[in-house]
N, C-alpha and C positions, 0 to 999 in steps of 0.2 A: 503494500501498498502507500503512496507518495507520503512525503507529509503534507501532513495543511497549516494553516496557520492559523499560529500558537496562540498565539497571542488575541483571534479573531474569536478562537475559541474559550478563550477562559472569559472573553468578554460577556461570550453568549450566558456560558457556564456563569456566573454571577448573577447577571440579570436573570439567569434560572435560580435563584438560593441557592448556589452553589457555592465552602470557599472559595476566595482565587489561590489560600494556605493548601490547599488540599489541592492542590499539580505541582508538580516536584520539581524543582530550580529546574533541573538536567534535562528535562520534557522537552525536546525533539517533535516532534506530532505524528512520526512515525507509525505506531502505532496505535487506532482509537476505537473506540468499541462503545457501541451504548443496546443495551440488551434486558430483557427479563430472564430472570434464571427460577426458574422455580424447580428445580432439579433438586428431588431429598434424596435425603444417603443417612442408613442411621442402620446399626444393625441387625437389626430385622427388616422385616418386608412394611410389617405395619406402620414402624416408626419412621421410615424412607416416605411412606405414602402422608401417614402424617403432617410430614416436614414439609410437602410439595403440595399439601391444600392450604398448608398453614401460608403459603409464601407465596403464589397463586390468589388465597385471598385477599393479602397487604398490595399484591400489585409495587413491589419493588423492583429496583433496577438495580443493572452494575455497569457500572462508570468504569471504562479495563483502558489503562492509557502502559498496558505495556509491561512495565512494570512496577507496577501499584491499578488494584482495584478498588472501586471507593462503591459501597452502600448507598444509592437517593430511595428518595421516598416517590412514590408515586404520581404526587406533584412534582418533584422532580424534573424527573425522568421522562416522562409528557412534554413537561414546558421545554426541554432541551431538545431531545429529540426533535420538537416542530421549528424550533430557532436552528439546527445544525438543517433538515430540510429546506428550511427556504429561506439560508443563504449559501446551498448549494455546496456545503461541506461535508465528502465522502465520510461515510464510515462507516466500522463494520458492525453485525448484527448479532456477533458472537464470541466465544475467549479470545483474548489476543496472547495467547500465553504456547504457545507455536510458536506463529511468529517472529514473536519479539526473543524466541530463542534460537530461533534461526536467524532474524538475525546480527542477535550476539554470535553464533557461532562465525557466522560468513564474518563477520568485521576481524575475531581473533581469529580465524585463518591468513585470513589477507596484511594482516602485521603482525604472524608467527615469531618471524626473524624476533625486531621490536620489541615483542616483547618477552622473546629468551635473555637478549642483550640484557633488557629490566632486569631480571627472573636471576640474573646473575650477580649483579650488585648487594 
């Protein structure tokens, strides 16, 4: 995913009731996702089902920045999603942990020699 305009995303987030402090200072805008997470995980099927239903009834959202994921209220997630769409800012609708890990691995491979030299210091 190409990087988005970080300051514009933060401005829209703040207008949606999300603190500017929620964004890491080093976030470059390569990973941006907004999605509702209804997954229920537990030690039993009954517990997982109950957690799924609780999450679904609350309607919470996840704002995923790759290195950090934030839980948003229904109102915040709805507002941010609408603002991102109106501003034509692309975002994923699923977990960003895999794309984030792939990007970090690619950067590590690309700079492997530099990292080796730094490790020897």
